[in-house]
N, C-alpha and C positions, 0 to 999 in steps of 0.2 A: 151681313155676309157670312155664309156658313163655311165651316172648316171641313165638312165631309165631302168626299169625292167618290164617285162611282168608279167601277173598274175601267169603264171606257174612258173616263176623264183621266185616270192615272196612266192608261196606255198612251193617250194623246199627249200627256205631259212628258212622256218618255221615262217615267219612273221605273216601270217594269222592264223597259227595253235596256235601261242602263244597269240593271241588276246583273252581276256576273253569273255566268252559267254554273259555276261551282256551288253557288248558294242554293240553286234549285236542285242540284244533284245531291249535295251533302246535307242540306237543311233538314229533310225528313229523318235521315239517319241520325243526325246529331240530336234532334228532339227525342227520338226513340231511345238513343243512348243515355241522354240525360234522365229520362223518365224511368228507365229500367235498370240503370247501373249507378249513375252518380247520386241520385236521390236515395236509393237503398243504402249505398255505401256511406253517405252522409248521416243517415239515420243510425247506421251501425256504429259509426264513430261517436255519435252523441250518446247512445245508450251505453257505450263502453266506459264512460266516465260517470255513470249514475251509480247510486248505491243499491245493492240488492235488497229486495224485500220479499220474504216468503209468500206473502199474501197477494201482492200486486206485481211481483217479479222485479220491479225496479221502482225507485223513488228518485225524483228529479233533484238530487242533491249531489253536486259535483264532488268527485273523489278520484284519487289515483290508486286506490287500494286494489282495484282489479288488475292493474298493470304491475304493481309491486308484488302481487301474489304470484305472478309468473316467474319471479326470481327464486321461488322455492326450488329446492334441489329436485323434487319429483318432476315438476313441469319443465325445468331446464333439461333433465334427462329425456323426457318425452320429445322435446323440440330437437335435441341432438340426434335422437334415434330417427326421427322423421327425416331430418336432413341427410343422415347417413344412408338410409334406405333409398331416398330420392337420388342421391349421387351415384350409388352403386347401380341402381336401375338404369339411370341415364347413361352411364359409361357402358354398361352391358348392351344397351340398345344401340349405342354408337358402334361398338365392335361388331355386333351381329347385323345391324341394319345397313351399314355403309356398303359392304360387299353386295348385299341383296339389292340395295338401291342401284348400284352400278350395273348389276346384271340385268335388272328390269329395264333400265334406261337404254341398254344396248341390245336387248333381245328383239326378236321379231314381234310383230303386232299380235299374232295369235298367242305366242307364249306370254306376252305381256297381259293379255286379257285373262288367261288362266291364272297367272301369278297374282294379278290384282283381285281376282275372285277369291283366292285362298287367303289373301291379306284382309279383305273386307269381310269375309264370312264370319270370323269370330266376333267382329264388331256388331254383327246383327243379333248376337246372342246376349242375353242379360248377364250382367256382371256376377250376379248371384249364381246363375247356372254354371258359368265358367269356373267360379270358385269351388262349387261342389264337384265339378269335373276333376279339378286338381286334387281335391280331397280324396276322390275315389282312386286316383292314380298314386298319390304320394302317402296315403294313410298307412298306419301300422299293418292293417289287414287289407291294404289296397292291392290294385292289380299288379303293380311291380313287385311287391313283396310276396304276393301269392305265387306269381310266376317263378320267383327265385326259390321259393320253398319247393315247388314242383320239380325243379331241375336240380335240387339238392344243395343250393347255395345257402339257403336259409334267409331269414329276414335280416336285411342290412340297411335299409333306407329308413332313417328316423329324422325326418325334416319337418313333419307337421308340427304346428304350434311353435314355430321358430321364425326368426327373421328370414332365414333361407327360403322357407315356403312362401312367405309374403313377397320376396323379391322375384321368385320364379313366376308367380301369378302376375305380378306387376309388369314383368318383362313382356309377357304375352299381351297385356292390355296396351302398353306404351309403344311396342315395336312398330305397329302401323303408323303411329304419329311421327316416328322418326324416319321411316322409309319413304313416305309420300313426299314430304318437302325436299328431302335429299335427292330423290329420283327426278323431281321436276327441275332441280338445279343442274344435275348432271346431264339431263337431256339437252340443255342449252349449250353445253360445251361442244364446240365443233369437233367432229372426228378428225379433221385435218390437223388439229394440234397434236392429237395422239399419234397420228401417222408420222408427223414431222419429228416428234420426239423419238419414235421407234426408229426412224431412218437415221437419226443422229446417234443411235447406239444405246438409247435408254432401255433398261430392262423393265419388267413388270412393276417392281417396287419403285424404281426411279420415276417411271411414268405416273404412277399413282401419287407419289410424294411430291413431285415437282410440277405436275400439270393438273391432275384431277382434283386432288385435295385442296389446293389453294382456290381454285375456281368454284368448288362446291361448298366452300365454307359458309356462305349465307344460308343455304338450305340445311346444312348440318346444324348450324346454330339455331335455326328456327325449330327443327325437329327435336333437338336436345332440350330446348326451353319448353316445348309442349310436353315432352315426356316427363320432364322434371316437375312441372306444375301439376300434372295429373297424378304423378307418383306420390307427392307429398300431401295431396288433398283427398285421397280416397278414404272411404269409411268402411264399406262392406268387405273388401278384400282382407285388410288386416284383422277385422273382427272375426272372420271365418277361418283364415289361414294362420294367423298368429296366435300366440298364447296370451294369457292374462297379463304377463309382464312385458309383452312386446307391443304395447299400445302406441298409436300414433296420434298426432295432434287432431286429426279429423275425428277419431273416436272420442277424444276428450270434449271437443266442441259438441258432438252429438249428445253425449251424456249430460253435459251441462244444460243443453237446451231442452231435452225431452225428459230427463230423469230428475236432475236437481232443480230445474226451472230457474237456473241462474243465468238469465240472458245477459246481464252486464258483463260477467266474467267470460262467457262464451263470445261475446262481441269483442272483448279485448284480445282474446286469443285469435279471433279471425282477423282483426286489424293487424296484429303482429305478423300473421302469416302473409297477408297481402303486402305489407311493407317489405318483408323478406323477398317475396317474389319480384317486386318492382326493383329492389336493389340488385338482385341476381340478374334480372333482365338487363339493367344498365351495365353491370360488370361483364356479362356475356357478350353484349354488343361491342363493348370496348375491347375485350380480349379477341373477339373475332376480327376486328379491324387491325389490331396490332399483329396478330398471328398471320392474318392474310397479307399484310404489307411485308412481313418477314419471309413468308413462303413463296409468294407469287413470283417475284423476280422476273425471270425470263418468260414465264407463262403469260403474264399480263402484257408484256412488251410484244410478244408474238401475236397475241389476240388483237392488240391495238393495230 
């Protein structure tokens, strides 16, 4: 008796028929995810505990030296600078992107198409070109300072090669990532809730604080997380806009991989960065739930 079955025999046996639909829908994606994400991350974690060798890049000798090296004052400072720039960029995108997302969600379809075009247009341009564009604008002899000299004010803008220049460039990169999820969430808020709040005497600030903000928190949290992850993992922008002392962890990983050829140490930095992102994801989701339950109040009751 053979144990092999043809596809027709399996169908007749009901094996395929009893397979849940989600297996066929998610199965290919899960296999692709395992092949392109889980396996590389596992390989990265394994290399991070190997010893560095200048000739072969690593030797399969387990060690924690790569992680203990990250406790040096220099790398702690680089990590803190990276997190600081990421937080400032994310908060700036929240402040600038939330009103823009609300306006796009409530404007006409024609205006929405024009607004989305201007939002997506910078994303079609290379990050290098955008960084050079900011260098032309913000440089010591850039367009802004040249215009100031022409009108008699003189050069006053000295932000190139500083964290400020990096943050300005990152805000342009991350702002669309904040606006689009927030806009999608705000669009789902019924206009009847805003009209009811207005009829009950709510002003613009109370309307936003008590109705729009609580119900748009999922989109704002998603956009903030996307903006933060991109801001702390960039390489080109801080290399071109920042100074030699304003390096971020992405620049350090790049140098360790391509210049020092120290792949174990670069892998350790990448693993630490991934762990931080996952922890911040969990914290942001928890905070969004807590803040949402605190702010929603009457808004959720009215929507229910």
